[in-house]
C-alpha positions in Angstrom: -48.2 -148.8 -43.1 -45.8 -145.4 -43.1 -44.2 -146.8 -46.1 -47.5 -147.3 -47.9 -48.9 -144.1 -47.2 -45.3 -142.4 -48.6 -45.4 -144.2 -52.0 -49.3 -143.1 -52.1 -48.4 -139.8 -51.9 -45.6 -140.0 -54.2 -47.5 -141.5 -57.1 -50.7 -139.3 -56.6 -47.6 -136.1 -57.4 -46.7 -138.1 -60.5 -50.5 -138.7 -61.8 -50.5 -135.0 -60.8 -47.1 -134.0 -62.9 -48.3 -136.1 -66.0 -52.0 -134.7 -66.4 -50.8 -130.9 -65.9 -47.5 -132.0 -68.8 -48.4 -131.4 -72.2 -46.9 -130.9 -75.7 -47.2 -127.2 -77.4 -45.7 -125.5 -80.3 -43.4 -122.3 -79.2 -43.0 -119.7 -81.3 -39.7 -118.0 -80.3 -39.7 -114.1 -80.6 -36.3 -112.0 -80.5 -37.4 -108.9 -78.3 -35.7 -105.3 -78.7 -36.4 -102.9 -75.7 -35.8 -99.2 -74.6 -35.8 -100.3 -71.0 -34.9 -96.4 -69.9 -36.7 -94.1 -71.9 -34.1 -91.0 -70.9 -31.9 -93.7 -73.2 -33.7 -94.6 -76.2 -30.1 -95.7 -78.0 -29.6 -97.8 -75.3 -31.6 -101.3 -76.8 -32.0 -104.2 -74.9 -32.3 -107.5 -76.4 -34.3 -110.3 -74.8 -35.9 -113.7 -76.3 -39.7 -113.6 -76.3 -41.8 -116.8 -76.4 -45.5 -117.6 -77.6 -47.0 -120.8 -76.8 -49.9 -122.5 -78.2 -51.6 -125.7 -77.1 -54.0 -128.1 -78.6 -56.7 -126.0 -77.7 -55.4 -123.0 -79.7 -55.6 -121.0 -76.4 -51.8 -118.7 -76.4 -49.2 -117.3 -73.6 -46.9 -114.7 -74.4 -43.9 -113.5 -71.9 -40.5 -113.4 -71.8 -38.4 -116.4 -71.2 -36.7 -115.0 -68.4 -39.9 -113.9 -66.9 -41.6 -117.6 -67.6 -38.0 -119.0 -65.8 -38.3 -117.3 -62.8 -42.4 -117.6 -62.5 -41.9 -121.3 -63.3 -39.0 -121.4 -60.6 -40.8 -119.3 -57.7 -44.0 -121.6 -57.8 -41.5 -124.2 -56.5 -39.7 -122.5 -53.9 -39.7 -123.4 -50.2 -37.9 -120.7 -48.4 -36.9 -116.8 -48.7 -33.2 -117.5 -49.5 -34.5 -120.0 -52.6 -36.5 -117.3 -53.7 -33.8 -114.5 -53.5 -31.1 -117.1 -55.5 -34.0 -117.0 -58.3 -34.7 -113.3 -58.8 -30.8 -112.6 -59.1 -30.5 -115.4 -61.3 -33.5 -114.6 -63.9 -33.6 -110.8 -64.2 -36.2 -109.9 -67.0 -36.7 -106.7 -68.6 -40.7 -106.8 -68.7 -43.4 -107.8 -66.2 -45.9 -108.7 -68.5 -47.6 -112.3 -69.6 -50.6 -112.2 -71.6 -53.2 -115.6 -72.2 -55.1 -115.9 -75.0 -58.6 -117.7 -74.1 -61.4 -118.1 -76.8 -60.8 -114.1 -77.8 -60.4 -112.5 -74.1 -56.8 -111.7 -73.5 -55.5 -111.7 -69.8 -52.7 -109.7 -69.0 -50.8 -110.8 -65.7 -48.3 -107.6 -64.5 -46.9 -106.0 -62.1 -46.7 -102.4 -60.5 -43.7 -102.2 -58.0 -44.9 -105.2 -55.7 -48.8 -105.9 -56.5 -49.7 -108.5 -59.5 -52.8 -107.2 -61.3 -54.6 -109.2 -63.7 -56.9 -107.3 -66.6 -59.1 -108.5 -69.5 -59.5 -107.1 -72.8 -61.3 -108.4 -75.9 -59.2 -108.9 -78.6 -62.0 -107.5 -81.0 -60.6 -104.2 -79.1 -58.4 -103.8 -81.9 -59.0 -102.0 -84.7 -56.5 -103.1 -87.7 -55.8 -100.6 -90.8 -54.5 -103.6 -93.0 -52.4 -102.0 -95.9 -52.9 -103.1 -99.7 -50.5 -105.2 -101.5 -47.7 -107.4 -100.3 -44.0 -107.8 -99.7 -41.3 -110.1 -98.4 -39.9 -110.5 -95.3 -36.9 -113.4 -95.5 -38.9 -116.4 -96.7 -42.2 -115.2 -96.1 -44.6 -112.9 -97.8 -46.1 -110.6 -95.5 -48.5 -107.8 -95.2 -48.6 -104.2 -93.1 -51.6 -103.6 -90.6 -51.3 -100.2 -88.3 -53.1 -99.9 -85.2 -53.4 -97.5 -81.9 -53.5 -99.3 -78.7 -52.4 -98.4 -75.4 -50.6 -95.4 -75.9 -48.7 -96.8 -79.0 -49.2 -96.5 -82.6 -47.8 -100.3 -83.3 -47.0 -101.9 -87.0 -46.9 -105.4 -87.6 -46.0 -107.7 -90.9 -48.1 -110.9 -90.8 -48.3 -113.9 -93.4 -50.3 -116.7 -94.0 -47.9 -118.8 -94.6 -47.6 -119.9 -91.0 -51.1 -121.3 -90.7 -52.5 -120.3 -87.5 -54.0 -117.0 -86.3 -51.1 -115.6 -83.7 -48.8 -113.0 -83.0 -46.7 -111.5 -80.3 -48.1 -109.7 -77.3 -52.4 -109.0 -78.1 -52.1 -109.2 -81.6 -54.1 -112.0 -81.9 -56.6 -111.0 -85.2 -55.4 -110.6 -87.9 -55.8 -112.9 -91.1 -52.4 -114.2 -90.2 -49.7 -114.9 -88.3 -47.4 -111.9 -87.1 -44.1 -112.1 -87.5 -42.8 -108.5 -86.6 -44.0 -106.1 -84.5 -42.9 -102.6 -83.8 -43.8 -99.2 -82.3 -43.6 -95.7 -83.9 -40.8 -94.6 -81.5 -39.0 -98.3 -81.9 -39.1 -98.7 -77.9 -40.6 -102.0 -78.3 -39.8 -104.9 -81.6 -40.6 -108.3 -81.3 -39.2 -110.2 -84.6 -40.1 -114.1 -85.2 -36.8 -116.5 -85.1 -38.5 -119.9 -85.2 -40.6 -123.0 -83.6 -40.4 -125.8 -82.0 -42.2 -128.0 -79.8 -41.8 -128.7 -76.2 -43.0 -130.1 -73.3 -44.7 -128.0 -70.4 -46.3 -127.9 -67.0 -48.2 -125.2 -65.2 -49.0 -123.6 -68.2 -51.4 -120.6 -66.7 -48.1 -120.0 -64.6 -50.3 -120.4 -60.8 -48.1 -120.1 -57.5 -50.1 -120.4 -54.6 -47.5 -118.5 -52.6 -48.7 -115.0 -55.1 -51.4 -112.7 -54.7 -53.2 -111.4 -57.9 -55.5 -108.6 -57.6 -58.2 -108.4 -60.7 -58.8 -105.0 -62.1 -60.3 -103.0 -65.4 -58.1 -101.8 -68.0 -59.0 -98.8 -67.0 -58.4 -98.7 -63.3 -54.9 -100.4 -64.6 -53.8 -97.1 -66.5 -55.0 -95.3 -63.6 -52.6 -97.3 -60.7 -49.4 -96.8 -63.8 -50.1 -93.6 -63.6 -50.2 -93.1 -59.7 -46.9 -95.3 -59.5 -45.2 -93.0 -62.5 -46.0 -90.2 -60.5 -44.2 -90.9 -57.4 -40.1 -90.8 -56.5 -37.8 -93.4 -55.6 -37.9 -91.8 -52.3 -41.8 -92.6 -52.3 -41.4 -96.1 -52.5 -38.4 -96.6 -50.2 -40.7 -94.4 -47.4 -43.3 -96.8 -47.9 -41.2 -99.4 -47.5 -39.7 -98.2 -44.3 -40.6 -94.8 -42.7 -37.1 -94.1 -41.3 -35.5 -94.0 -44.5 -36.9 -90.4 -45.1 -34.0 -89.2 -42.9 -31.6 -91.0 -44.9 -32.6 -91.1 -48.5 -30.2 -89.0 -50.8 -31.8 -86.1 -52.8 -30.9 -88.1 -56.1 -34.0 -90.5 -55.3 -36.4 -87.8 -55.8 -36.3 -88.4 -59.4 -39.8 -89.5 -60.7 -40.3 -93.0 -61.8 -42.1 -92.3 -65.2 -39.0 -90.1 -65.9 -37.4 -93.5 -67.0 -40.0 -96.3 -66.6 -40.8 -97.3 -70.0 -43.7 -99.9 -69.8 -45.2 -101.5 -73.1 -48.4 -99.8 -72.0 -48.0 -96.2 -72.4 -49.3 -93.9 -70.0 -49.0 -90.0 -70.3 
């Protein structure tokens, strides 16, 4: 009887796994980031992925962040979690999901995971006249101001999908390149491929997600940037107040450079 029960449970898990698996189109981008804004000459490169499923929903995030989230959703012990965190070291902490015109951003501030929604109509684009060549594609240029940054993009109608990196989803074409005025963030399309995935929404029952508004997120980010590294260490353990060296008195906002730019 026990063997039969085990077989039934295994079969149920297998069927659930099959139901969650799906084949999607993956568009790979190379991201070039300034992680520390006091060192603008230091450019970090990382692969970002734009996944689009059969329902034309999409998600965009750094590949290392995807691997970390997928691995953490399956761990059992704290030791396994620490090993995964040391293995995958993403430079960013945001994942953007696009469904039916709504952009949902999941991101972290220190140890808290937040989720907030934008309407893609929030973007007001200025599309420049004329066309130019970008690699093998004929493209147009457009600009917008969003989340504290002036963005420039190149988009093409030669890739038949209305999509792009980050939250750039409502142009008449596919965004092949996006960069901000200061060139602290740049995403450039590399190639596409079909892949089979599971856990589309990156759900993790062990992760607590706090839903807020974009304005609340911006306020929380400003508060975090106003803290010092010493403040964080004391919040972790009040006894650190007597042992933290003066160099930790630097404000986090002096160096931290998230894609959502706050003053």
